[in-house]
C-alpha positions in Angstrom: 80.3 176.4 -220.1 78.8 176.5 -223.6 76.1 174.1 -225.0 78.7 171.6 -226.4 80.4 171.2 -223.0 77.3 170.8 -221.4 76.0 167.9 -223.7 79.4 166.2 -223.6 79.4 166.3 -219.7 76.0 165.0 -219.5 76.4 162.0 -221.8 79.9 161.1 -220.1 78.4 161.3 -216.6 75.1 159.3 -217.5 74.3 156.5 -219.8 70.7 157.4 -219.5 71.2 161.0 -220.8 73.3 159.3 -223.7 70.5 157.0 -224.5 67.8 159.6 -224.4 69.3 162.1 -226.8 71.5 159.7 -228.9 68.9 159.7 -231.7 69.1 163.6 -231.9 72.8 164.2 -231.9 74.1 165.4 -235.1 77.5 166.3 -236.1 76.9 170.1 -236.9 75.9 170.4 -233.2 79.7 169.8 -232.2 83.2 171.0 -233.1 85.6 168.8 -234.8 87.1 167.7 -231.4 83.6 167.3 -229.8 82.4 165.2 -232.5 85.3 162.8 -232.4 84.6 162.5 -228.7 81.0 161.8 -229.1 82.2 158.9 -231.6 84.2 157.3 -228.8 81.6 158.1 -226.1 79.2 156.0 -228.4 81.8 153.3 -229.0 82.4 152.9 -225.2 78.7 152.4 -224.5 77.9 150.2 -227.3 80.9 148.1 -226.4 80.0 147.6 -222.7 76.3 147.4 -222.2 76.6 147.4 -218.4 78.7 150.6 -218.0 76.5 153.5 -216.6 79.1 156.3 -217.0 82.5 157.0 -218.6 85.4 157.8 -216.4 87.3 160.8 -218.0 90.8 159.1 -217.4 89.7 156.1 -219.2 88.5 158.0 -222.3 91.4 160.2 -222.4 93.6 157.0 -222.3 91.5 155.7 -225.4 91.9 159.2 -227.2 95.7 159.0 -226.7 95.9 155.5 -228.1 93.7 155.9 -230.9 94.3 159.5 -232.1 97.6 160.6 -230.6 98.1 163.7 -232.8 94.6 165.0 -231.7 94.9 163.8 -228.0 96.3 167.2 -226.5 93.4 169.1 -228.0 90.6 166.6 -227.0 92.0 166.1 -223.7 91.8 169.8 -223.1 88.1 169.7 -224.2 87.6 167.0 -221.4 89.4 168.7 -218.8 87.3 171.7 -219.3 84.1 169.8 -218.8 82.3 170.7 -215.6 79.7 168.8 -213.5 76.3 169.9 -214.9 72.5 168.9 -214.1 72.2 166.0 -216.5 68.3 166.3 -216.5 68.6 170.1 -217.4 71.2 169.6 -220.0 69.4 166.9 -221.8 66.2 168.6 -221.7 67.8 172.0 -223.0 69.2 169.9 -226.0 65.9 168.5 -226.7 64.2 171.8 -226.6 66.8 173.4 -228.8 66.4 170.6 -231.3 62.7 170.9 -231.3 62.8 174.6 -231.9 65.3 174.2 -234.9 63.1 171.5 -236.6 59.9 173.6 -235.9 61.7 176.6 -237.8 62.7 174.3 -240.7 59.4 173.0 -241.3 57.9 176.4 -241.2 60.4 177.5 -244.0 59.8 174.5 -246.1 55.8 175.1 -245.7 56.4 178.5 -246.9 58.3 177.5 -249.9 56.0 174.4 -250.7 58.9 171.9 -250.1 58.3 168.4 -248.7 58.5 168.4 -245.0 57.1 165.0 -243.9 60.4 163.5 -242.8 60.9 166.5 -240.7 57.5 166.0 -239.1 58.5 162.4 -238.3 61.7 163.7 -236.8 59.8 166.2 -234.7 57.3 163.6 -233.2 60.4 161.7 -232.2 61.5 164.6 -230.4 58.1 165.2 -228.8 58.0 161.7 -227.6 61.4 161.9 -225.8 60.3 165.2 -224.2 57.2 163.7 -222.8 59.2 160.7 -221.5 60.7 163.1 -218.9 59.5 162.0 -215.5 57.7 164.8 -213.5 56.6 162.9 -210.6 58.7 162.9 -207.5 58.2 160.3 -204.8 59.1 161.1 -201.2 58.3 158.9 -198.4 55.9 156.9 -200.6 54.0 154.3 -198.5 55.0 150.6 -199.0 51.3 149.7 -199.9 51.5 152.2 -202.8 54.8 150.8 -204.0 53.6 147.1 -203.9 50.2 148.0 -205.6 52.0 148.3 -208.8 53.1 144.7 -209.1 49.8 143.2 -207.4 48.1 140.6 -209.2 45.1 142.8 -209.8 47.6 145.3 -211.6 49.6 142.7 -213.6 48.6 141.8 -217.0 48.5 137.9 -217.3 50.3 136.3 -220.4 49.8 132.9 -221.9 51.0 130.2 -221.8 51.2 129.9 -217.9 54.8 128.7 -218.1 55.8 132.1 -219.5 53.5 133.9 -217.1 55.2 132.1 -214.1 58.7 133.2 -215.1 57.7 136.8 -215.6 56.6 136.7 -211.9 52.7 136.7 -212.6 52.5 139.0 -215.5 53.4 142.3 -217.3 53.7 145.6 -215.5 51.9 148.4 -217.4 54.5 150.7 -219.0 56.9 148.0 -219.8 58.1 147.1 -223.3 58.5 143.4 -224.5 60.6 142.3 -227.6 59.6 139.1 -229.5 62.3 138.0 -231.9 63.2 135.1 -234.1 64.5 134.2 -237.5 61.8 134.2 -240.2 59.2 131.2 -240.4 60.1 130.2 -236.8 57.0 131.5 -235.1 57.3 135.4 -234.0 53.7 136.3 -235.1 52.3 132.9 -233.7 53.7 133.8 -230.3 52.4 137.2 -230.7 48.9 136.2 -231.6 48.9 133.7 -228.8 49.7 136.4 -226.4 47.1 138.7 -228.0 44.5 136.3 -227.7 45.2 135.5 -224.1 44.8 139.3 -223.5 41.5 139.4 -225.3 40.4 136.4 -223.6 41.0 138.2 -220.2 38.8 141.1 -221.3 41.9 143.4 -222.1 41.7 146.0 -225.1 44.3 145.4 -227.8 45.6 147.5 -230.7 47.5 145.0 -233.0 49.6 147.0 -235.6 50.6 144.6 -238.4 52.8 145.8 -241.4 54.2 142.4 -242.5 51.3 140.0 -243.4 48.1 140.6 -245.2 45.5 141.9 -242.4 42.8 139.3 -243.4 45.5 136.6 -243.0 46.5 137.7 -239.6 42.8 138.0 -238.6 42.0 134.6 -239.8 44.9 133.3 -237.5 43.5 135.2 -234.7 40.0 133.4 -235.3 41.9 130.2 -235.3 43.4 130.8 -232.1 40.2 132.2 -230.3 37.7 129.5 -231.7 40.2 126.4 -231.8 38.9 126.0 -235.3 41.1 125.5 -238.3 40.6 127.4 -241.6 38.6 124.7 -243.3 36.3 124.4 -240.1 35.7 128.2 -240.2 34.8 128.1 -243.7 32.4 125.3 -243.1 30.8 127.0 -240.2 31.4 130.8 -240.1 28.5 131.5 -237.7 29.9 129.2 -235.1 33.3 130.7 -235.4 31.8 134.2 -235.1 30.2 133.4 -231.9 33.0 131.5 -230.3 35.6 134.4 -231.4 33.1 137.0 -229.8 32.9 134.8 -226.8 36.6 135.0 -226.2 37.1 138.7 -226.7 37.4 139.3 -230.3 35.5 142.5 -230.1 38.0 144.0 -227.9 40.6 143.9 -230.9 41.6 146.8 -233.0 43.6 145.4 -235.7 45.5 148.3 -237.7 47.0 147.5 -241.1 50.0 149.9 -241.3 51.8 150.6 -244.5 54.4 150.6 -243.0 53.4 152.9 -239.9 55.1 155.5 -237.8 55.5 156.5 -234.2 53.0 159.3 -234.9 50.3 156.6 -236.2 50.8 154.4 -233.1 50.5 157.2 -230.6 47.3 158.4 -232.4 45.9 154.8 -232.3 46.7 154.7 -228.5 44.9 158.1 -227.9 41.8 157.0 -229.8 41.2 153.4 -228.6 43.1 153.5 -225.2 44.3 149.8 -225.2 45.9 148.0 -222.5 48.4 146.3 -224.9 49.9 147.3 -228.2 51.6 145.0 -230.6 53.9 146.2 -233.4 54.4 143.5 -236.0 57.0 144.3 -237.2 59.1 147.2 -235.8 61.8 147.1 -238.3 59.3 147.8 -241.1 58.2 151.2 -239.7 59.1 154.6 -241.2 61.8 156.6 -239.4 64.3 159.0 -240.6 67.8 157.7 -239.8 71.2 157.2 -241.5 71.2 153.6 -240.8 69.3 150.5 -239.8 71.0 150.3 -236.2 70.0 153.8 -235.5 66.5 153.4 -236.9 65.6 150.5 -234.7 67.1 152.4 -231.7 64.9 155.5 -232.4 61.9 153.3 -232.9 62.5 151.2 -229.8 62.9 154.5 -227.7 59.7 156.1 -229.1 57.5 153.1 -228.7 58.8 152.6 -225.0 58.2 156.5 -224.3 54.5 155.9 -225.6 54.2 152.8 -223.4 55.3 154.8 -220.2 53.2 157.9 -221.0 50.0 156.0 -221.5 50.5 153.3 -219.0 50.3 150.2 -221.4 52.4 147.3 -222.5 54.1 147.7 -225.6 55.0 144.5 -227.4 57.2 144.5 -230.5 57.9 141.8 -232.9 61.3 141.9 -234.4 63.6 139.7 -236.9 66.5 137.8 -235.4 69.9 138.0 -237.0 70.9 135.3 -239.7 73.2 133.6 -237.2 70.1 132.6 -235.2 68.8 130.3 -237.9 68.6 126.7 -236.9 69.2 127.4 -233.2 67.3 126.5 -230.2 69.0 128.9 -227.8 69.0 132.6 -228.9 70.9 135.4 -227.2 70.4 139.1 -226.7 72.7 139.9 -229.5 70.7 137.8 -232.1 68.3 140.7 -232.6 68.4 142.1 -236.1 70.6 145.2 -236.6 71.2 145.9 -232.8 73.9 144.9 -230.3 72.9 147.3 -227.4 70.3 149.9 -228.6 67.1 147.9 -228.9 67.9 145.7 -226.1 68.3 148.6 -223.6 64.8 149.8 -224.3 63.3 146.5 -223.2 62.0 145.3 -219.9 61.5 141.8 -221.2 63.1 139.9 -224.3 61.6 136.8 -225.7 63.7 134.9 -228.2 62.2 132.0 -230.2 64.3 129.1 -231.1 63.8 126.3 -233.3 66.2 123.5 -234.8 65.4 120.8 -237.2 64.4 118.4 -234.5 62.0 121.0 -232.8 60.3 121.7 -235.9 59.4 118.1 -236.7 58.0 117.9 -233.2 56.1 121.2 -233.0 58.3 122.5 -230.5 59.7 126.0 -229.9 62.4 127.2 -227.2 61.3 130.1 -225.3 64.5 132.0 -224.4 64.0 134.7 -221.7 67.1 136.5 -222.7 66.2 139.6 -220.8 63.7 139.8 -217.8 63.4 142.7 -215.5 60.4 141.6 -214.0 61.6 138.6 -212.2 65.1 138.1 -213.3 64.5 134.5 -214.5 66.4 133.9 -217.7 65.6 130.2 -218.2 65.1 128.7 -221.7 62.2 126.3 -221.9 60.3 124.4 -224.5 56.5 124.9 -225.5 54.2 122.9 -227.8 52.7 124.9 -230.8 49.8 124.2 -233.1 50.6 126.2 -236.2 47.2 125.6 -237.8 45.5 127.4 -234.7 48.5 129.7 -234.0 48.5 128.3 -230.5 51.2 128.0 -228.0 50.7 125.6 -225.1 52.6 124.4 -222.1 
């Protein structure tokens, strides 16, 4: 069975394999019929979020209905597919893509051509390759299993109403998305979470590429000190002392312009944080043909970093236009993503606000995805915009 057949078999057999290599797949890797089949596999997975594999008869029926003239040839391709080791096939494809990129980069270096975008692409492949799990668990003791979610190993979040619904906190290695329309309070929620972590003695890397860095740092001071901008200006020494007491020195704030996966990984390796914030993911650099693909590649790469280094990754993301003026947000309200970004998240926190909530300084927390406890409640919280604080 040739390479094309192995990859087609792998991604039809396993949605996980598809998710892992989807960002690397290119048309020139396949025959005309193979590429058409890849397109239908993609449509199938993106239409049904819950499906974990694709039945061959089902995809053949789709092909017959949509491409009757080509159905005989494509169905022959499907019939010739054999069972493969999904892990081996996907890893082989990743290694081949990596070798091809390295070769192209070397050629461009020799001819003094720009190759920065190819380096970024290579980093994405590296991150995906490192994501492969090498640990095998056989007869693992229940105490070891339970230790991962014991209170001592969980990272508590603030406010308490959110922490309770996350079953006591975040598990290292997980990824969280905060999303809302513009001016609803995405960064305010993120800052409140970050300051809660700082107060608990956690080391934080906060990557900001949206607002000016000193404006964000002032908002962090507001939260940590409980002082408004005017109060801080009147008594900066008091603010400095209060912020330091509440963990300000555990913060590394990085102004990214606009940042990349490579840059995030370098920061993680240098500062070894417990939690990393990306505010905002959609602004980051990434070689892709569309916004949808870009968001999925970045979400996948950031998740791999979280798992590799055993930290919590929290991304701030824009909500789609149809989320404006709504208290209740859904998973599909994420900006330029119906499935891809959502699939890379363990927790998704939508922030809703209508005109009434805005007047009352309230926000609706919508747990649209919650692998930690399964709780998907929507619940209101009080906000203090001048302090970037969120309270029960």
